[in-house]
Steps between C-alpha positions, in 0.01 A plus 500: 500500500132443460489485122285369220558251227508601136125506478467739792369234739635515854766246580479288814723639777724222647764506771729200544662482846791261453828375653655422163597195498501267197132415484420863584707592194285278276189658643644843418587392144136405446365811669741716299360342183148604606625850580682526164183386322297775665283264706620613842686788667767320708688624801737296722589514868726265691541335837786303652475121470678312222752779514514851651246761408769705325628207290143400426442855368821479293402159365145619415633803318741280304224262391276789399778669307569185302125469434505843345291669768745712694215748557350274768585647844672279757492599869679305774294437813541298818864432569420223746213308658257657742649331811760238411848543347526465126594169341578490125543202266824524290496119482164513321519815285871565470740746671303805385161353423508424128695177499809515280396837353663793671356835384750752381293814539588567867285493807252789520553779752276309747809299580637799682208546738269287708170464322176434685156359436374855509704568177326215320153583623544867406563373146186292519299809602634692202434211260144423631526137382197302397712184544777454753728192476691404814762257375739531796455528873193695616699772682385786283147367493479486881608866515222592259243307703610689812557850361346535150198262482327716237758388243379141553134593470568610144707195396469127451792345689664176392770336708741214421546340838399223730448125494172352629519143634793463262878476547687827513809590302686657791393284796283188506193727525595851384534669161788747453310833477290415803806380692713810432248738659221305675411795722421715198286236328318421826434870564372554149249214493384550862439872444388511140322834445121510502370572154807358322454197276639190663861432394572207270773266622686281248661224708766234438221246465437642156808696395736199542305339216632771262821320411729631231730252324819574306331368190226760525757772575677402181185578301509856644870569487755396239793424725751487218414805282785754522257792449232399754359783704630597837158417644526149366849468647380623841213249495732222401769584762244545777313177428812293467579591860133429599507161333820410687346608831187290450713201407711550816190474724362191325235658277689423179667716231189714465369824654178581681380837381279633780479873442426486127195281579379749760541791262287324238233407748494860617416630148274214403737376228439137602190325633521444873291340776471690830349427836438724806658428833600645831878505500732518797880524500731369773739771611576406859653153469845458350426136420181587306600850391317607186260209496170602335173341608161524324158442645308456180165683495197274504131543557404824663800682357741412783762236556382187687791505751549865596157630409654813351419685179749449214796738469645361176436316180737213415597378160425127480571412136626632166637356176882517500513456124286810463752699704788408270294545186400850606857583590637378164235692308568833673858509621682548166742225598363228270759473224792734488439857397759607245 
């Protein structure tokens, strides 16, 4: 699926590795708009996190179908974390991952077999991505680091994960994606392939600033129009659940949209500030499981505490308003399509 746009120019090859998930769904809506416009060639793989890998594949296919890009392949990958048992979040993302929206298209045939990270990474090899978004646990990524590092030498990798000297959203110190599979994330950053560009980590420190309000959602989706699109209905039903979850944990009747921000940073759709660091992930302690620590690179190109070369770049700032403006301009949701 390495195509060209209408002018014959090559389109950017992008793989989104997701655990769809409400904010994953919004990232896919935006990426689908770029695919539909001919800017990128999109492929999707899944891991288990917000929901199972099979349901994440079903949810992803549903979002892409409603975006009018059913041609985008979806491949289910890791069915569980590298070492630990799987934990999912129905209280955060709904019983099947998309809040109050339950897809009616049926679970893909991956529901009838155990999928593995090898399945996802084989899809990455075929796609030869120039950009790889890891918007769920790093299980598939760790497999690629261990078994198929050449894939990563050809791609720029962006992860939504972690919290650096900042409160977690799963434990006092850990972000969800890092907590679900800390062994995978730790293995990936500690063994990042020589010759591969350093991965870019988009942490809670920044993504929690990307706060969607019901008022802004209303400018995208006409909640009363009887002939609103199914995509608009999915977005509305999913986000209503997400608003309610955030209110239940004291954030307010709003939603933090992490994965959409990471997708836009990946493709340079919004201005972003980045800083190099040596990152470590706690995988051995249950109390601090998934905690991410950064030794920020200083003079001499190493961190002052560990004296090690950087293994990641970390997003330190972006403009949340720019994220929503870019989404509204591209998604096709603004106003109701008749």
